[in-house]
C-alpha positions as CSV (number, residue, x, y, z in Angstrom):
1,M,89.0,-74.0,-171.7
2,K,85.7,-74.6,-173.5
3,G,82.9,-75.4,-171.1
4,V,84.6,-73.8,-168.0
5,S,83.5,-70.3,-166.9
6,Y,84.4,-68.2,-163.9
7,L,82.1,-66.1,-161.8
8,T,83.6,-62.8,-160.7
9,D,82.8,-60.2,-158.1
10,E,82.2,-56.5,-158.7
11,V,86.0,-55.9,-159.1
12,G,86.7,-58.8,-161.4
13,Q,88.1,-61.2,-158.8
14,K,87.3,-64.9,-159.7
15,K,85.1,-66.3,-157.1
16,A,83.6,-69.5,-158.5
17,V,83.9,-72.0,-161.3
18,V,81.1,-73.2,-163.5
19,I,81.8,-76.5,-165.3
20,D,79.6,-77.7,-168.2
21,L,78.6,-81.2,-167.0
22,E,78.8,-82.5,-170.6
23,L,82.6,-82.3,-170.2
24,L,82.5,-84.7,-167.3
25,K,81.3,-87.6,-169.5
26,H,84.9,-88.3,-170.5
27,R,87.2,-89.0,-167.7
28,E,90.3,-87.5,-169.4
29,N,88.4,-84.1,-169.6
30,L,88.0,-84.1,-165.8
31,A,91.8,-84.2,-165.3
32,D,92.2,-81.3,-167.8
33,I,89.5,-79.3,-166.0
34,L,91.0,-79.9,-162.6
35,E,94.5,-78.9,-163.8
36,D,93.1,-75.7,-165.4
37,I,91.4,-74.8,-162.1
38,E,94.6,-75.5,-160.1
39,D,96.5,-73.3,-162.5
40,A,94.0,-70.5,-162.2
41,V,94.1,-70.7,-158.4
42,A,97.9,-70.6,-158.4
43,I,97.9,-67.6,-160.7
44,E,95.4,-65.7,-158.7
45,T,97.2,-66.3,-155.3
46,R,100.6,-65.3,-156.8
47,K,99.5,-62.3,-158.9
48,D,100.9,-59.8,-156.3
49,E,104.2,-61.5,-155.8
50,E,107.4,-60.0,-157.3
51,S,108.7,-61.7,-160.4
52,V,112.0,-63.6,-160.3
53,D,114.4,-62.5,-163.0
């Protein structure tokens, strides 16, 4: 998402989120940003799980 960046550690693991404050001027953008962050966290926590066929 434009205006949202992730800080990673030495091995590429996402450790922090940087949000451009200009995006927060519009309340609808905040909901989108939070949803994207939740999705990224869910993906990261499930990346080692087996897939369901």
